[in-house]
C-alpha positions, -999 to 999 in steps of 0.1 A, spaced: -321 640 64 -363 638 49 -355 646 12 -330 620 12 -360 591 29 -384 611 6 -362 608 -24 -351 571 -21 -389 560 -19 -394 578 -54 -373 558 -66 -377 525 -54 -413 535 -70 -400 537 -101 -379 507 -100 -403 481 -90 -431 499 -116 -405 498 -145 -396 458 -134 -438 450 -137 -438 468 -170 -410 447 -189 -423 411 -170 -458 421 -192 -439 429 -219 -418 399 -221 -454 373 -214 -458 347 -247 -493 359 -260 -520 326 -252 -519 310 -286 -539 281 -291 -521 249 -298 -536 235 -332 -545 201 -335 -535 179 -360 -561 156 -373 -563 120 -373 -552 98 -402 -584 77 -413 -576 41 -406 -597 25 -431 -579 15 -468 -579 34 -494 -603 20 -528 -597 21 -559 -613 18 -595 -599 -19 -609 -607 -23 -645 -602 -53 -653 -593 -71 -690 -625 -78 -692 -638 -44 -689 -653 -49 -659 -648 -21 -632 -653 -25 -593 -645 -2 -565 -621 -20 -540 -590 -18 -518 -563 -6 -532 -545 -43 -518 -572 -66 -536 -569 -48 -570 -533 -46 -568 -534 -81 -565 -550 -83 -594 -527 -59 -612 -498 -81 -606 -513 -109 -622 -522 -91 -650 -558 -91 -648 -564 -54 -642 -550 -22 -639 -560 10 -615 -579 36 -631 -589 69 -621 -627 59 -629 -644 32 -647 -659 51 -679 -617 64 -683 -595 37 -705 -572 20 -685 -536 35 -686 -502 20 -692 -484 -2 -670 -462 30 -662 -488 48 -644 -505 25 -626 -499 41 -590 -481 20 -560 -502 8 -528 -487 42 -510 -502 65 -538 -527 88 -525 -562 79 -553 -593 91 -540 -620 82 -565 -652 98 -567 -681 74 -555 -688 50 -579 -720 44 -596 -745 15 -592 -735 9 -623 -700 2 -621 -706 -24 -589 -700 -56 -609 -686 -92 -599 -648 -96 -607 -634 -121 -633 -604 -142 -634 -596 -174 -615 -576 -190 -582 -552 -211 -582 -548 -235 -556 -525 -261 -571 -528 -294 -581 -559 -318 -569 -548 -336 -544 -562 -356 -517 -557 -329 -492 -574 -302 -516 -561 -280 -544 -582 -269 -580 -588 -238 -602 -616 -219 -593 -633 -185 -612 -639 -161 -586 -671 -142 -582 -666 -111 -552 -641 -97 -533 -641 -118 -507 -630 -144 -532 -600 -122 -542 -591 -117 -502 -593 -160 -500 -571 -161 -527 -545 -138 -519 -542 -158 -487 -542 -190 -496 -539 -193 -535 -527 -171 -564 -546 -154 -585 -547 -162 -630 -558 -147 -658 -566 -185 -671 -557 -212 -650 -534 -243 -661 -537 -274 -677 -513 -295 -655 -503 -331 -661 -530 -359 -647 -516 -374 -615 -520 -406 -607 -555 -409 -590 -563 -398 -630 -577 -430 -649 -572 -424 -682 -592 -439 -711 -580 -470 -729 -571 -458 -771 -605 -477 -781 -625 -453 -763 -650 -433 -786 -631 -398 -797 -668 -381 -788 -667 -363 -757 -685 -375 -725 -717 -360 -718 -726 -376 -683 -704 -373 -654 -713 -398 -623 -703 -392 -590 -701 -419 -561 -698 -407 -524 -673 -427 -505 -662 -415 -469 -681 -389 -448 -664 -372 -416 -674 -343 -390 -645 -330 -383 -658 -306 -352 -701 -310 -330 -723 -299 -359 -748 -302 -328 -748 -288 -293 -761 -324 -282 -757 -356 -298 -739 -357 -337 -746 -343 -367 -774 -354 -392 -757 -345 -426 -778 -348 -457 -752 -349 -489 -757 -344 -526 -735 -325 -551 -743 -298 -577 -723 -298 -605 -718 -266 -633 -703 -264 -666 -687 -235 -686 -679 -228 -720 -653 -200 -724 -660 -189 -695 -700 -188 -698 -723 -207 -671 -740 -240 -698 -761 -258 -672 -765 -257 -633 -776 -298 -618 -777 -312 -582 -778 -348 -581 -802 -365 -558 -794 -368 -519 -769 -398 -520 -766 -398 -481 -795 -392 -452 -782 -401 -418 -792 -389 -382 -764 -386 -355 -733 -399 -368 -702 -387 -370 -683 -413 -395 -697 -429 -424 -679 -454 -452 -698 -470 -484 -705 -461 -523 -736 -444 -530 -737 -428 -562 -759 -407 -587 -751 -396 -628 -755 -360 -639 -759 -345 -678 -731 -326 -687 -728 -303 -724 -705 -323 -747 -689 -287 -753 -679 -281 -715 -645 -269 -711 -647 -271 -673 -667 -279 -645 -669 -270 -610 -686 -299 -585 -691 -290 -550 -700 -310 -521 -731 -299 -506 -736 -308 -470 -769 -296 -454 -766 -308 -413 -803 -309 -405 -819 -294 -375 -856 -299 -385 -875 -281 -371 -850 -253 -366 -829 -236 -391 -808 -263 -412 -768 -254 -414 -750 -255 -445 -716 -262 -440 -706 -275 -474 -668 -278 -480 -648 -260 -513 -651 -285 -542 -633 -292 -575 -626 -268 -606 -616 -299 -633 -600 -285 -671 -613 -296 -703 -578 -319 -706 -599 -345 -680 -630 -340 -690 -635 -371 -715 -650 -405 -720 -636 -426 -697 -614 -403 -673 -623 -410 -638 -605 -397 -606 -603 -413 -575 -605 -403 -536 -605 -365 -544 -619 -351 -506 -633 -318 -501 -628 -303 -467 -629 -276 -444 -629 -274 -399 -664 -290 -399 -668 -316 -421 -646 -338 -449 -661 -354 -478 -646 -383 -500 -656 -391 -534 -651 -399 -569 -657 -390 -604 -661 -409 -639 -668 -391 -676 -687 -410 -695 -709 -411 -728 -744 -421 -723 
C-alpha cells in the first residue's frame, strides 16, 4: 500500500514537470514591434525649368501649374536640359532632387491672366515669385503670354485723324476713393494716393515712374472728385502696368501700405487718344477708381 502511494506521488511529479516544460517551450519570444516611420507632411519639391531658361526649386504643385500652361518642365537638376513632355512626372512621382545652388534660385517668368479688365478688376500681369504663382492658381490662369482681347465699351478709341506716331505720355485721373474696412483703430484713415507706372518692351522693364500724390486727406472714408497727373512713357513700350499706391499715414507711427492690385495694358491699347474710364482697383481694405488716357505731347 505504501509502495503504491509512493509510485503515485512519483507519477504525479513527473506529470507536473512535463506540463511546465511544454508551457515554457510554447511561450512566444519577446520580439520588439517595429514602428512604421511617419510620412512627412511637407509637400514634395522639384526643380522647375521654364522655357525662358530660368530654373527654380519649388513645390511640385506650383511647378505643375507652369507645366500645364506649357511654360516649364520638371528636370532632375537645373544644369540638365528639360526632358520631353512624356517624361514629365505626375504629382504622385517621388522626385527627390539634391539641394539647389544659390545660382538656381531665380524669379519666375510667365504671366497670370485674371480675365478681361472690368470695373471689378481683371488684367494680365507678369509673375515674379512663387507667391504670385500660388495666387494665380487660385484666381487666374498661368499663360505664356498675355492674350489680346477686343476693346470693351469703357475704352474710347482714337479718331481716324489721330497721328500715327505712338504716344509718349500717360494721363492718370483719380476720380474716387473708398475705405472698405477700418484702417485705424481710432478714427478714419488718412489716405495718401499716387500711381506707379512701369513700361516694358519684350518683357524687359524700360521705365519706372511715380506720379505726384493726387490725394492727401485725414480722417476720411470716402472721396470723389477729379485730380490728375501725367507721366512720360517710352514710345516703344509694348505693355504697361499701372499700380495705385495707397498709404495710410500714421505719422509719427509706421505708415501702412494698403495698395490694391493694378492693371496690365496691352500694346493694342497704347495708342494716341485711347482712354479707359472707370477702372476700379480694390482689395479688402480700399477701393480706388481712376481713368487713363494716352496721348502724344
